[in-house]
Rosetta silent file (secondary structure, phi, psi, omega in degrees, C-alpha in Angstrom):
SEQUENCE: XXXXXXXXXXXXXXXXXXXXXXXXXXXXXXXXXXXXXXXXXXXXXXXXXXXXXXXXXXXXXXXXXXXXXXXXXXXXXXXXXXXXXXXXXXXXXXXXXXXXXXXXXXXXXXXXXXXXXXXXXXXXXXXXXXXXXXXXXXXXXXXXXXXXXXXXXXXXXXXXXXXXXXXXXXXXXXXXXXXXXXXXXXXXXXXXXXXXXXXXXXXXXXXXXXXXXXXXXXXXXXXXXXXXXXXXXXXXXXXXXXXXXXXXXXXX
SCORE:     score description
SCORE:     0.000 S_00000001
   1 L     0.000  127.108  173.677 -169.755  -91.966  -17.613 S_00000001
   2 E   -91.344  124.672  178.083 -167.511  -89.382  -19.267 S_00000001
   3 E  -114.864  133.070  172.212 -166.329  -90.551  -22.714 S_00000001
   4 E  -100.837  127.428  179.526 -163.601  -88.998  -24.712 S_00000001
   5 E  -107.754  146.233  168.865 -163.901  -89.655  -28.499 S_00000001
   6 E  -152.367 -173.556  179.574 -161.099  -89.340  -31.076 S_00000001
   7 L  -169.866 -174.283  174.628 -159.939  -90.767  -34.365 S_00000001
   8 L  -118.883   -6.682 -177.322 -157.320  -90.653  -37.092 S_00000001
   9 L   -92.540   -1.530  173.170 -159.501  -89.648  -40.037 S_00000001
  10 L   103.282  157.304 -166.672 -159.987  -86.165  -38.747 S_00000001
  11 L   -63.523  -22.158 -178.657 -162.465  -84.050  -36.845 S_00000001
  12 L  -101.724   13.108 -173.697 -164.860  -83.818  -39.832 S_00000001
  13 L   -75.447  141.001 -179.396 -164.702  -87.494  -40.770 S_00000001
  14 H   -54.057  -37.272 -175.092 -168.067  -89.366  -41.315 S_00000001
  15 H   -71.839  -22.270  170.342 -166.862  -92.152  -39.041 S_00000001
  16 H   -69.374  -40.968  176.056 -166.497  -89.717  -36.091 S_00000001
  17 H   -64.761  -33.889  173.123 -170.167  -88.688  -36.492 S_00000001
  18 H   -62.541  -45.984 -179.353 -171.004  -92.364  -36.377 S_00000001
  19 H   -62.704  -39.190  177.780 -169.004  -92.800  -33.190 S_00000001
  20 H   -57.178  -45.130 -174.368 -170.802  -89.778  -31.624 S_00000001
  21 H   -68.909  -37.686  176.280 -174.189  -91.470  -32.281 S_00000001
  22 H   -64.074  -43.438  178.971 -172.906  -94.718  -30.814 S_00000001
  23 H   -62.031  -34.791 -174.534 -171.443  -92.928  -27.756 S_00000001
  24 H   -64.824  -26.552  177.982 -174.805  -91.122  -27.245 S_00000001
  25 L   -82.285   -7.622  178.695 -176.464  -94.468  -26.456 S_00000001
  26 L  -107.156  -23.034 -175.710 -173.997  -94.993  -23.649 S_00000001
  27 L  -162.992  161.150  167.896 -173.680  -91.459  -22.032 S_00000001
  28 L  -108.942    6.228  176.596 -174.584  -87.866  -22.340 S_00000001
  29 E  -110.839   86.188 -171.504 -171.223  -86.668  -21.194 S_00000001
  30 E  -118.542  129.064  172.720 -169.198  -86.887  -24.465 S_00000001
  31 E  -121.231  145.885 -180.000 -166.092  -84.928  -25.337 S_00000001
  32 E  -121.796  131.427  169.843 -164.303  -84.905  -28.709 S_00000001
  33 E  -139.190  110.586 -175.647 -160.626  -84.167  -29.313 S_00000001
  34 E  -138.147  161.545  177.592 -159.541  -85.189  -32.762 S_00000001
  35 E   -62.736  144.200 -177.374 -156.959  -84.282  -35.373 S_00000001
  36 L   -70.883  -28.296  176.295 -157.840  -81.208  -37.506 S_00000001
  37 L  -131.493  172.663 -179.353 -156.814  -83.252  -40.713 S_00000001
  38 L   -64.398  142.161 -178.526 -156.513  -86.850  -41.587 S_00000001
  39 L  -135.975   35.181  179.924 -153.791  -88.728  -39.919 S_00000001
  40 L   -61.622  132.803 -177.849 -154.194  -92.239  -41.137 S_00000001
  41 L    83.263    6.068 -175.955 -151.152  -94.348  -40.714 S_00000001
  42 L   -73.799  -14.978 -177.668 -149.604  -91.897  -38.226 S_00000001
  43 L    62.990 -144.925 -178.838 -149.147  -94.688  -35.724 S_00000001
  44 L  -102.905   45.738 -175.775 -148.177  -93.632  -32.233 S_00000001
  45 L   -83.288  164.235  175.994 -146.342  -90.548  -33.353 S_00000001
  46 L  -120.334  163.764  176.022 -146.224  -87.067  -31.707 S_00000001
  47 L  -126.172  142.617 -179.637 -146.143  -83.588  -33.053 S_00000001
  48 L  -139.929  117.391   -6.689 -144.249  -80.636  -31.702 S_00000001
  49 L   -85.043  176.981  171.009 -145.808  -78.029  -31.278 S_00000001
  50 L  -122.298  158.131  174.000 -149.485  -78.470  -31.686 S_00000001
  51 L  -116.318  143.359 -175.666 -152.357  -75.923  -31.882 S_00000001
  52 E  -110.952  129.310  172.443 -155.717  -76.468  -30.179 S_00000001
  53 E  -123.513  128.405  178.860 -158.923  -75.104  -31.543 S_00000001
  54 E   -89.132  112.825 -176.602 -162.218  -75.079  -29.630 S_00000001
  55 E   -89.003  -33.321  166.927 -165.041  -75.747  -31.934 S_00000001
  56 E  -158.719 -168.528 -165.828 -167.754  -75.847  -29.250 S_00000001
  57 L   -56.314  -35.231 -170.479 -168.205  -76.516  -25.580 S_00000001
  58 L  -136.166   29.815  178.095 -166.991  -80.178  -25.720 S_00000001
  59 E  -141.340  125.521 -174.881 -165.460  -80.406  -29.225 S_00000001
  60 E  -139.047  147.152  175.713 -161.918  -79.590  -30.067 S_00000001
  61 E  -116.285  153.094 -175.433 -159.441  -80.131  -32.917 S_00000001
  62 E  -128.753  133.302  179.346 -155.681  -80.585  -32.665 S_00000001
  63 L   -79.035   63.618 -172.822 -153.064  -79.799  -35.432 S_00000001
  64 L  -167.806 -156.991 -176.924 -151.395  -83.111  -34.777 S_00000001
  65 L   -93.526  176.384  176.812 -151.882  -86.918  -34.532 S_00000001
  66 H   -63.306  -33.149  179.124 -154.395  -89.044  -32.803 S_00000001
  67 H   -69.345  -36.464  174.909 -151.884  -89.529  -29.920 S_00000001
  68 H   -57.595  -41.400 -174.156 -151.459  -85.731  -29.646 S_00000001
  69 H   -64.221  -47.467 -176.899 -155.298  -85.453  -29.468 S_00000001
  70 H   -66.609  -41.707  179.398 -155.579  -87.918  -26.596 S_00000001
  71 H   -63.246  -35.682 -178.164 -152.696  -86.414  -24.695 S_00000001
  72 H   -74.145  -38.834  174.019 -154.202  -82.870  -25.087 S_00000001
  73 H   -53.612  -49.109 -173.859 -157.614  -84.392  -23.984 S_00000001
  74 H   -79.303  -43.443 -175.658 -156.210  -86.019  -20.877 S_00000001
  75 H   -91.727   -8.566 -178.356 -153.522  -83.516  -19.768 S_00000001
  76 H  -130.469  -59.186 -168.569 -155.088  -80.321  -20.731 S_00000001
  77 H   -76.596  -39.984 -174.690 -158.741  -80.145  -21.655 S_00000001
  78 L  -117.404   30.157 -173.605 -159.997  -82.820  -19.156 S_00000001
  79 L   -70.285  -26.585 -179.786 -157.008  -82.717  -16.625 S_00000001
  80 L   -93.263   -8.927 -175.406 -159.373  -81.935  -13.722 S_00000001
  81 L  -151.047   71.544 -175.354 -162.090  -84.443  -14.746 S_00000001
  82 L   -56.848  151.721  174.951 -160.534  -87.376  -16.651 S_00000001
  83 L   -71.180  161.346  179.644 -162.796  -89.540  -18.826 S_00000001
  84 L   -98.117  -17.320  179.515 -163.853  -92.986  -17.694 S_00000001
  85 E  -152.370  146.656  177.784 -163.585  -94.386  -21.202 S_00000001
  86 E  -115.800  127.619  175.107 -161.772  -93.534  -24.520 S_00000001
  87 E  -115.697  125.214  176.765 -163.398  -94.575  -27.974 S_00000001
  88 E  -119.406  126.300 -175.433 -161.313  -94.170  -31.084 S_00000001
  89 E   136.253 -144.956  -22.877 -162.815  -94.357  -34.515 S_00000001
  90 E   -65.610  117.016 -169.542 -164.983  -95.293  -36.233 S_00000001
  91 E   -68.135  143.675  169.610 -162.080  -95.789  -38.563 S_00000001
  92 E   -85.221  102.466 -171.912 -162.687  -95.908  -42.304 S_00000001
  93 L   104.446  160.336 -169.395 -161.280  -99.292  -43.204 S_00000001
  94 L   -73.813  161.669  163.789 -160.104 -102.234  -41.110 S_00000001
  95 L  -128.552   88.900 -177.058 -157.310 -102.286  -38.521 S_00000001
  96 L  -123.900  151.305  179.740 -156.449 -105.928  -38.537 S_00000001
  97 L    59.369 -137.281  179.271 -153.343 -108.008  -38.021 S_00000001
  98 L   -68.914   -6.975  172.583 -150.150 -105.921  -38.252 S_00000001
  99 H   -48.988  -37.800 -174.455 -152.213 -102.937  -39.255 S_00000001
 100 H   -59.139  -22.865 -179.603 -152.423 -102.105  -35.580 S_00000001
 101 H   -76.840  -19.505 -178.857 -148.743 -101.150  -35.479 S_00000001
 102 H   -96.727  -26.095 -164.272 -149.322  -98.431  -38.122 S_00000001
 103 L   -65.428  128.962  174.165 -152.854  -97.353  -37.084 S_00000001
 104 H   -79.121  -24.965 -179.771 -153.479  -93.927  -35.640 S_00000001
 105 H   -65.077  -47.872 -174.388 -156.909  -95.209  -34.569 S_00000001
 106 H   -74.718  -36.727  177.340 -155.431  -97.978  -32.534 S_00000001
 107 H   -61.455  -32.996 -179.795 -152.523  -95.761  -31.265 S_00000001
 108 H   -67.127  -34.877  175.205 -154.962  -93.307  -29.819 S_00000001
 109 H   -71.659  -33.807  177.711 -156.480  -96.258  -27.724 S_00000001
 110 H   -60.460  -39.945 -177.264 -152.894  -97.279  -26.860 S_00000001
 111 H   -70.161  -34.709  176.268 -152.241  -93.844  -25.457 S_00000001
 112 H   -71.378  -33.577  173.871 -155.408  -93.975  -23.376 S_00000001
 113 H   -65.530  -36.477  177.538 -154.318  -97.434  -22.059 S_00000001
 114 H   -63.191  -27.741  176.651 -150.956  -96.108  -21.093 S_00000001
 115 L   -84.489    0.368  176.565 -152.771  -93.435  -19.029 S_00000001
 116 L    84.085   17.772  177.733 -154.734  -96.080  -17.270 S_00000001
 117 L  -112.571  133.782  174.203 -158.148  -95.478  -18.925 S_00000001
 118 L   -44.749  121.603 -174.218 -160.290  -98.157  -20.526 S_00000001
 119 E  -138.696  137.607 -174.676 -159.686  -97.555  -24.253 S_00000001
 120 E  -134.425  129.279  175.134 -161.343  -99.219  -27.334 S_00000001
 121 E  -101.698  136.822  178.960 -160.583  -98.760  -30.970 S_00000001
 122 E  -128.099  136.487 -173.132 -163.286  -99.324  -33.618 S_00000001
 123 E  -142.312  138.391  179.269 -162.929  -99.755  -37.336 S_00000001
 124 E  -101.403  119.757  171.400 -165.313 -100.463  -40.272 S_00000001
 125 L   -78.944  162.277  177.348 -164.124 -102.685  -43.098 S_00000001
 126 L  -153.639  156.043 -176.199 -165.450 -102.037  -46.499 S_00000001
 127 L   -74.397  154.452 -169.299 -165.573 -103.582  -49.966 S_00000001
 128 L   -60.796  -24.027  178.057 -163.169 -102.267  -52.505 S_00000001
 129 L   -70.592  -17.760 -177.895 -165.953 -100.467  -54.415 S_00000001
 130 L   -82.063  122.317 -172.701 -166.544  -98.354  -51.319 S_00000001
 131 L  -135.899  152.113  174.209 -164.365  -95.148  -51.560 S_00000001
 132 H    57.791 -132.653  176.978 -163.960  -91.954  -49.690 S_00000001
 133 H   -80.135   -1.789  177.797 -167.042  -90.666  -47.918 S_00000001
 134 H   -88.557    1.583 -177.708 -169.204  -93.368  -49.459 S_00000001
 135 L   -58.977  130.703  179.791 -167.852  -95.966  -47.147 S_00000001
 136 L   -81.224  127.735  179.071 -170.889  -97.661  -45.436 S_00000001
 137 L  -108.642   21.980 -175.610 -170.795  -97.658  -41.596 S_00000001
 138 H   -60.019  -45.272 -176.737 -174.078  -99.519  -41.227 S_00000001
 139 H   -58.327  -46.348 -177.314 -172.539 -102.633  -39.580 S_00000001
 140 H   -57.049  -45.444 -174.374 -170.716 -100.393  -37.124 S_00000001
 141 H   -62.293  -46.959 -177.563 -173.841  -98.415  -36.285 S_00000001
 142 H   -79.978  -23.408 -179.333 -175.841 -101.593  -35.706 S_00000001
 143 H  -107.541  -12.012 -174.688 -173.382 -103.652  -33.933 S_00000001
 144 H   -63.199  -42.720 -176.261 -171.189 -101.319  -31.857 S_00000001
 145 H   -68.186  -37.499  172.726 -173.329 -101.048  -28.888 S_00000001
 146 H   -55.704  -41.115  179.186 -173.720 -104.907  -28.689 S_00000001
 147 H   -69.885  -34.434 -167.566 -169.876 -105.126  -28.884 S_00000001
 148 H   -87.110  -45.127 -171.752 -169.243 -102.335  -26.354 S_00000001
 149 H   -57.277  -41.345  176.220 -171.640 -102.891  -23.484 S_00000001
 150 H   -58.385  -35.085 -178.694 -170.254 -106.175  -22.253 S_00000001
 151 H   -70.175  -34.939 -175.321 -166.734 -104.521  -22.208 S_00000001
 152 H   -70.858  -21.951  178.764 -167.991 -101.565  -20.142 S_00000001
 153 L   -91.315    2.506 -177.982 -169.151 -103.985  -17.449 S_00000001
 154 L  -126.345  129.478  178.279 -165.800 -105.858  -17.315 S_00000001
 155 L   -65.007  131.378  176.374 -162.499 -104.324  -16.036 S_00000001
 156 L   -90.661  132.229 -172.691 -159.887 -104.199  -18.842 S_00000001
 157 L   -53.618  148.339  177.574 -156.454 -105.418  -17.694 S_00000001
 158 L   -59.797  144.185 -177.887 -153.903 -102.668  -17.139 S_00000001
 159 L    59.946   30.532 -179.568 -151.921 -101.453  -20.159 S_00000001
 160 E  -128.749  145.087  172.552 -154.417 -103.415  -22.423 S_00000001
 161 E  -127.512  168.764  178.689 -156.808 -101.997  -25.025 S_00000001
 162 E  -121.372  130.991 -178.719 -159.479 -103.674  -27.114 S_00000001
 163 E  -103.559  116.118 -177.535 -159.520 -103.571  -30.910 S_00000001
 164 E  -110.454  131.956  177.018 -162.930 -103.944  -32.583 S_00000001
 165 E  -131.505  141.484  178.929 -163.507 -104.406  -36.377 S_00000001
 166 E  -110.953  129.281  179.589 -166.925 -104.609  -38.195 S_00000001
 167 L   -66.141  162.326 -178.025 -167.118 -106.651  -41.370 S_00000001
 168 L   -83.150   68.034  178.485 -168.009 -105.206  -44.735 S_00000001
 169 L  -140.935  155.777  174.454 -171.562 -106.573  -44.627 S_00000001
 170 L   -65.985  145.761 -175.559 -175.053 -105.279  -44.196 S_00000001
 171 H   -44.150  -42.562 -172.565 -176.128 -105.415  -40.479 S_00000001
 172 H   -81.619   -7.698  171.343 -178.485 -108.271  -40.927 S_00000001
 173 H   -94.569   -6.872  175.156 -175.725 -110.290  -42.716 S_00000001
 174 L   -70.809  137.482 -172.932 -173.287 -110.018  -39.786 S_00000001
 175 L   -82.304  -50.176 -173.028 -173.157 -113.385  -38.094 S_00000001
 176 L  -175.997 -162.449  173.783 -172.156 -112.596  -34.575 S_00000001
 177 E  -122.741  133.208  179.151 -169.237 -111.314  -32.441 S_00000001
 178 E  -123.353  133.977  171.257 -166.096 -113.331  -31.938 S_00000001
 179 E   -93.463  123.309 -174.028 -163.169 -112.750  -29.612 S_00000001
 180 L  -141.185  166.981 -179.766 -160.024 -113.722  -31.420 S_00000001
 181 E   -86.220  163.705  177.157 -156.358 -113.146  -31.512 S_00000001
 182 L   -62.557  132.103  174.535 -154.392 -110.630  -33.799 S_00000001
 183 L   -91.406 -170.204  173.910 -153.568 -112.305  -37.162 S_00000001
 184 L  -152.152  145.860 -177.668 -150.753 -111.737  -39.606 S_00000001
 185 E   -96.291  167.656  176.920 -150.381 -111.535  -43.329 S_00000001
 186 L   -76.716   92.085 -168.215 -147.766 -113.063  -45.545 S_00000001
 187 H   -66.055  -27.745 -176.554 -145.419 -110.130  -45.569 S_00000001
 188 H   -71.106   -4.520  179.713 -143.249 -111.715  -48.221 S_00000001
 189 H  -116.039   21.289  173.400 -146.075 -111.334  -50.693 S_00000001
 190 L   -54.344  142.398  177.515 -146.701 -107.654  -50.245 S_00000001
 191 L  -105.835  145.781  171.062 -147.644 -105.834  -53.463 S_00000001
 192 E  -127.479  122.691 -175.877 -146.404 -102.469  -54.438 S_00000001
 193 E  -108.199  127.555 -177.710 -148.241 -100.730  -57.334 S_00000001
 194 E   -98.863  141.211  172.984 -146.424  -98.085  -59.275 S_00000001
 195 E  -133.128  166.533  179.184 -148.145  -95.147  -60.949 S_00000001
 196 E  -122.376  126.617  179.338 -146.988  -92.069  -62.782 S_00000001
 197 L   -74.718 -179.135 -177.186 -148.121  -88.517  -62.022 S_00000001
 198 L   -70.528  -13.022  176.465 -148.853  -85.959  -64.679 S_00000001
 199 L   -88.844   -0.779 -175.643 -145.273  -84.604  -64.462 S_00000001
 200 L    86.407    8.272  177.417 -143.824  -88.022  -65.275 S_00000001
 201 L   -95.145  139.781  179.331 -142.600  -88.917  -61.800 S_00000001
 202 E   -76.850  142.842  170.368 -143.324  -92.309  -60.317 S_00000001
 203 E  -137.562  171.297 -168.574 -145.203  -92.845  -57.034 S_00000001
 204 E  -136.466  139.534  167.911 -146.146  -96.006  -55.242 S_00000001
 205 E  -111.026  141.272 -179.361 -149.120  -97.630  -53.379 S_00000001
 206 E   -93.341  126.288  179.639 -148.528 -100.376  -50.841 S_00000001
 207 L   -92.948  165.479 -179.821 -150.911 -103.295  -51.420 S_00000001
 208 L   -89.882  133.421 -179.762 -152.257 -105.734  -48.898 S_00000001
 209 L   -80.704  165.083  174.296 -150.730 -109.163  -48.658 S_00000001
 210 L   -61.609  157.273  175.526 -152.656 -112.460  -48.398 S_00000001
 211 E   -82.458  135.981  170.547 -153.753 -113.677  -45.028 S_00000001
 212 L   -80.217  114.935 -176.703 -151.895 -116.460  -43.254 S_00000001
 213 L   -83.625  150.162  175.832 -154.777 -118.826  -42.372 S_00000001
 214 L  -114.434  154.102 -171.856 -154.992 -120.655  -39.238 S_00000001
 215 L   -53.901  -36.871 -178.227 -156.666 -124.209  -38.841 S_00000001
 216 L  -105.908   18.441 -174.077 -159.661 -122.968  -36.892 S_00000001
 217 L    45.522   56.701 -172.035 -159.969 -119.451  -38.365 S_00000001
 218 L  -110.614   25.882  175.056 -159.235 -117.907  -34.979 S_00000001
 219 E  -115.110  163.486  177.323 -157.640 -114.553  -36.022 S_00000001
 220 H   -57.577  -41.241 -177.756 -159.094 -111.142  -36.634 S_00000001
 221 H   -60.236  -38.693 -174.629 -158.240 -111.269  -40.268 S_00000001
 222 H   -83.204  -46.072 -175.341 -160.190 -114.460  -40.869 S_00000001
 223 H   -67.769  -21.809  169.844 -163.373 -114.011  -38.764 S_00000001
 224 H   -65.024  -47.359  177.522 -163.870 -110.563  -40.583 S_00000001
 225 H   -65.126  -29.838  179.239 -163.876 -112.401  -43.892 S_00000001
 226 L   -78.564   -3.482  176.859 -166.217 -114.905  -42.407 S_00000001
 227 L    95.456   21.370  179.866 -168.707 -112.155  -41.503 S_00000001
 228 L  -111.711  152.184  171.772 -168.254 -111.720  -37.813 S_00000001
 229 E   -75.673  133.520  177.665 -167.413 -108.674  -35.672 S_00000001
 230 E  -102.035  144.079  179.837 -163.860 -109.229  -34.277 S_00000001
 231 E  -129.274  112.904 -178.034 -162.901 -108.265  -30.703 S_00000001
 232 E  -129.137  127.025  177.105 -159.225 -108.523  -29.989 S_00000001
 233 E   -89.568  137.858 -178.998 -157.477 -107.527  -26.741 S_00000001
 234 E  -123.511  140.448 -178.305 -153.983 -106.036  -27.270 S_00000001
 235 E  -123.934  146.986 -168.017 -151.414 -105.340  -24.645 S_00000001
 236 L   -86.151   -4.492  174.221 -148.556 -102.774  -24.601 S_00000001
 237 L   -82.157  102.833 -174.274 -145.893 -105.025  -23.017 S_00000001
 238 L   -91.131    3.344  174.550 -144.031 -106.064  -26.095 S_00000001
 239 L   -50.531  134.085  169.004 -141.504 -108.244  -24.206 S_00000001
 240 L   -97.102   95.222 -166.616 -141.267 -111.701  -25.677 S_00000001
 241 H   -61.562  -34.283  177.716 -141.084 -113.713  -22.518 S_00000001
 242 H   -62.501  -19.588 -176.124 -139.942 -117.051  -24.096 S_00000001
 243 H   -91.196  -13.276 -176.871 -136.769 -115.363  -25.383 S_00000001
 244 H   -58.771  -46.737  178.968 -135.606 -113.959  -22.047 S_00000001
 245 H   -63.100  -44.800 -179.434 -133.797 -117.022  -20.719 S_00000001
 246 H   -60.577  -44.067 -179.249 -132.133 -117.644  -24.090 S_00000001
 247 H   -73.289  -33.926  175.213 -130.850 -114.184  -24.469 S_00000001
 248 H   -58.993  -37.515 -176.543 -129.706 -114.017  -20.755 S_00000001
 249 H   -62.370  -24.877 -178.972 -127.553 -117.117  -21.536 S_00000001
 250 L   -77.327  -10.890  175.538 -125.679 -115.068  -24.143 S_00000001
 251 L  -133.389   81.261 -179.266 -124.276 -112.707  -21.513 S_00000001
 252 L   -70.856    0.000    0.000 -122.903 -114.791  -18.682 S_00000001
């Protein structure tokens, strides 16, 4: 099985090294095409033009976004021998709820799904005291293969990707794996933190809003807090089917 790895934290990110070790348990035919610099929050954006750098026989960096990286991997580097699987991550921090619409990690998997290749995004949650390169990836290292192997044996529906998050817990404290739907936070309670730089100019950090809880704790946001690995299928058809008939009636 040929596997293409990418991420949004950049070619030198610790999470990508973790993903390489995970992928090595699945195949010895591994290719890496990742952004040359961090692209967190880049979403499904593109860059024009991009530059490609070959770091070794199967390792490349792209001066662009995760989506650029996947496109270069599929349409240029591996155009004559496309991968069987795309793994994106392991992202430093969660990609839960509406985060998936901003995430470069998830967007790289989206691009793979658009190309018809099974694609999976992986992210490691961390406690607030974990910062920068000190983020522990132990849960991802211990649980990723258990989460991935059943997916490899099951066809993923067309234009669908799988989003996996690992909780901020030691491996032996992770309870299990749960398949759940995408959650949503209370957007009306989003926090914005204002700071001032040394020159006296204000700048702003966007804070995370509280989670909207469901009766059976059946969303990715909730099961992560409960200590489970979350597995969520996402699809690229954004059409809201129940609204079609109502909107058609507006245009007789």
